[in-house]
C-alpha positions in Angstrom: 43.1 -143.5 -62.4 46.2 -144.8 -60.8 47.3 -141.3 -59.9 44.1 -140.5 -58.0 45.2 -141.7 -54.6 48.4 -139.5 -54.8 46.4 -136.4 -55.5 44.1 -137.1 -52.5 47.1 -137.4 -50.2 48.6 -134.1 -51.4 45.2 -132.3 -50.9 44.8 -133.6 -47.3 48.4 -132.6 -46.5 48.0 -129.0 -47.7 44.6 -128.3 -46.1 45.8 -127.4 -42.5 48.2 -124.7 -43.8 45.5 -123.0 -45.9 43.0 -123.0 -43.1 45.3 -121.6 -40.3 44.5 -118.1 -39.3 47.2 -115.4 -39.7 49.5 -114.9 -36.6 49.1 -111.5 -34.7 52.3 -110.1 -33.2 52.6 -110.6 -29.4 53.0 -106.9 -28.7 49.7 -106.1 -30.4 47.9 -108.9 -28.6 49.1 -107.6 -25.2 48.0 -104.0 -26.0 44.6 -105.2 -27.1 44.2 -107.2 -23.8 45.5 -104.3 -21.4 42.8 -102.0 -19.9 42.7 -98.4 -21.2 44.7 -95.9 -19.0 42.7 -92.6 -18.6 44.8 -91.1 -15.9 47.0 -88.9 -18.4 44.1 -87.7 -20.6 43.2 -84.0 -20.3 40.0 -83.1 -18.7 37.2 -81.5 -20.7 36.8 -77.7 -20.1 33.8 -76.6 -18.2 30.8 -75.1 -20.0 31.5 -71.4 -20.9 29.4 -68.8 -19.1 27.2 -66.5 -21.2 29.1 -63.4 -22.4 28.2 -60.1 -20.7 27.6 -57.2 -23.1 28.9 -53.9 -21.8 27.4 -50.8 -23.2 28.8 -47.2 -22.8 26.9 -44.7 -20.8 24.3 -42.8 -22.6 25.8 -39.4 -21.6 29.1 -40.5 -23.0 27.6 -41.5 -26.3 25.8 -38.2 -26.7 29.1 -36.4 -26.1 30.8 -38.5 -28.8 28.0 -37.9 -31.3 28.5 -34.1 -30.9 32.1 -34.2 -31.9 33.1 -33.6 -35.6 35.8 -36.3 -35.5 33.0 -38.9 -35.2 30.7 -37.5 -37.8 31.2 -39.7 -40.9 28.3 -38.4 -42.9 29.1 -37.1 -46.3 27.7 -33.6 -46.7 26.5 -32.9 -50.3 25.9 -29.3 -51.1 22.4 -28.7 -52.5 22.2 -26.8 -55.7 20.4 -23.5 -55.2 16.9 -23.4 -56.3 17.4 -20.2 -58.3 20.8 -21.2 -59.7 22.0 -19.1 -62.6 22.9 -20.5 -66.0 26.6 -20.2 -65.2 26.2 -22.1 -61.9 24.3 -24.9 -63.6 26.9 -25.1 -66.3 29.7 -25.2 -63.8 28.0 -27.9 -61.7 27.4 -30.0 -64.8 31.0 -29.7 -65.8 32.3 -30.7 -62.3 30.0 -33.7 -62.2 31.2 -34.8 -65.7 34.9 -34.4 -64.8 34.6 -36.1 -61.4 34.7 -39.7 -62.8 37.6 -38.9 -65.1 39.7 -37.4 -62.2 39.3 -40.7 -60.3 41.3 -42.5 -62.9 45.1 -42.4 -63.3 45.0 -41.1 -66.8 42.5 -38.4 -65.8 44.7 -37.2 -63.0 47.8 -37.1 -65.3 45.8 -35.1 -67.9 44.5 -32.6 -65.2 48.0 -32.0 -63.9 49.3 -31.5 -67.5 46.5 -29.0 -68.2 47.1 -27.2 -64.8 50.9 -26.8 -65.3 50.4 -25.9 -69.0 48.0 -23.0 -68.1 50.5 -21.8 -65.4 53.3 -21.8 -68.0 51.3 -20.0 -70.5 50.2 -17.4 -68.0 53.8 -16.8 -66.9 55.0 -16.5 -70.6 52.2 -14.0 -71.3 53.1 -11.9 -68.2 56.7 -11.7 -69.2 55.9 -10.8 -72.8 53.5 -8.0 -71.6 56.2 -6.8 -69.1 58.7 -6.6 -71.9 56.1 -4.9 -74.1 56.3 -7.5 -76.8 53.5 -7.2 -79.4 52.3 -10.8 -79.3 49.4 -10.1 -81.6 51.7 -10.4 -84.6 52.1 -14.0 -83.9 48.5 -14.5 -84.7 48.6 -12.4 -87.9 46.9 -9.4 -86.4 48.7 -6.0 -86.1 47.2 -2.8 -84.7 46.3 -0.1 -87.1 49.1 2.4 -87.4 48.6 6.0 -88.2 51.5 8.0 -89.7 52.9 10.4 -87.1 55.0 13.5 -87.6 57.4 12.1 -85.0 58.5 8.8 -83.6 56.3 7.6 -80.9 58.3 6.8 -77.8 61.0 9.3 -78.6 59.0 12.4 -78.2 60.5 15.6 -76.6 57.7 17.1 -74.7 59.3 20.5 -74.9 59.2 20.5 -78.7 55.7 19.2 -79.3 52.8 21.5 -80.2 50.2 19.6 -78.1 47.0 21.3 -79.1 47.7 20.8 -82.8 48.9 17.2 -82.4 45.9 16.3 -80.3 43.5 18.0 -82.7 45.0 16.1 -85.6 44.7 12.7 -83.7 41.1 13.4 -82.9 40.3 14.3 -86.5 41.7 11.0 -87.7 39.8 9.1 -85.0 43.0 7.8 -83.4 41.8 8.1 -79.8 44.7 6.0 -78.4 47.2 8.5 -79.8 45.2 11.4 -78.6 45.2 10.0 -75.0 48.9 9.5 -75.3 49.5 13.1 -76.3 47.2 14.3 -73.5 49.2 12.2 -71.0 52.5 13.7 -72.3 51.0 17.2 -72.1 50.4 16.5 -68.4 54.1 15.4 -67.9 55.2 18.7 -69.5 52.9 20.7 -67.1 54.3 18.8 -64.1 57.8 19.5 -65.3 57.2 23.2 -66.0 55.8 23.5 -62.4 58.9 21.8 -61.0 56.9 18.8 -59.6 58.8 16.2 -61.6 62.0 16.1 -63.5 61.2 14.7 -66.9 63.7 12.5 -68.7 63.0 10.4 -71.8 64.2 7.2 -70.2 62.2 7.5 -67.0 59.2 5.4 -66.2 55.7 6.5 -65.2 56.2 4.9 -61.9 59.2 7.1 -61.3 57.0 10.2 -61.9 54.4 8.9 -59.5 57.1 8.4 -56.9 58.3 12.0 -57.4 54.7 13.4 -57.1 54.2 11.5 -53.8 56.8 13.9 -52.3 56.3 17.1 -54.3 52.5 17.2 -55.0 50.7 14.4 -53.0 47.2 15.8 -53.7 47.6 15.3 -57.4 49.1 11.8 -57.2 45.8 9.8 -57.0 44.3 11.5 -60.1 47.6 11.2 -62.1 47.9 7.5 -61.0 44.4 6.7 -62.5 45.3 8.6 -65.7 48.5 6.7 -65.9 46.6 3.4 -65.6 44.2 4.3 -68.3 47.0 5.4 -70.6 49.1 2.3 -70.1 46.0 0.0 -70.8 45.1 1.9 -74.0 48.6 2.4 -75.3 50.7 -0.5 -74.3 47.8 -3.0 -73.9 46.3 -1.8 -77.2 42.9 -1.4 -75.6 40.3 -0.1 -78.1 39.2 3.3 -77.0 35.6 4.1 -77.8 34.5 7.7 -78.3 32.7 7.8 -75.0 35.6 6.4 -73.1 37.9 8.8 -74.8 35.8 11.8 -73.8 35.7 10.7 -70.1 39.4 10.2 -69.9 40.2 13.3 -71.9 38.0 15.4 -69.5 40.0 14.0 -66.6 43.2 15.0 -68.2 41.9 18.6 -68.7 40.7 18.8 -65.1 44.1 17.8 -63.8 45.8 20.2 -66.1 43.6 23.0 -64.8 44.5 22.1 -61.3 48.1 22.2 -62.1 47.8 25.7 -63.7 46.4 27.0 -60.4 48.9 25.3 -58.2 51.9 27.1 -56.7 55.2 26.0 -58.3 57.2 23.3 -56.5 60.8 23.0 -55.8 63.1 22.1 -58.7 63.4 18.3 -58.9 66.7 16.5 -59.4 67.0 14.9 -62.8 
């Protein structure tokens, strides 16, 4: 109890400090008391006027609608009402491949297929031009009939054409019979001095000579040359009906040559 008066004196001495409000800086008090200065504040913009919509002239719009450059409609071809089976199959194939071609992998595959077919076609054309028998690569060879001479090395002045043609017809070798009939025509052209036959000459060389020496016979001989090359070098199967038609054309041209006046001797 003897310390109670000392505690009361310390409490009374500290109370003014605790109750005093915090001191505000002088600069802040002056700014709070000064009136607001609105002379430098920017003025508010006036209310905006309503926008005016400008439309092009109706005649100008009609003119633009008639131009193809401004027609963005996608035209889809309608499938014919009476489409054939091939047309329907082709349309289905194109519709099926269209989504694949839109992908990167599909485009790469399409380019590979396209260039592969082009390369295969080029190789096939070169082999046919060189007269290479490509059927042997697939295990198929054309049926060979024994000949009394070597095909490709015939001497047209030494062959007995009627007997050789009759023998080929008897064995059913129509391709050989057409070849012999074609060689017989070459001999007739040579005997009448319309061409100069040589074993190493090409059929196109004989056609070139006929164009100058016997122009009227050239179209028929050109057609017979085409048929002979397709059947012999192209190994086209010759049916009996086809053989009879081609052989009749060969005989007809041979009769025409027999009645023609001899030409001038051709240079070899």
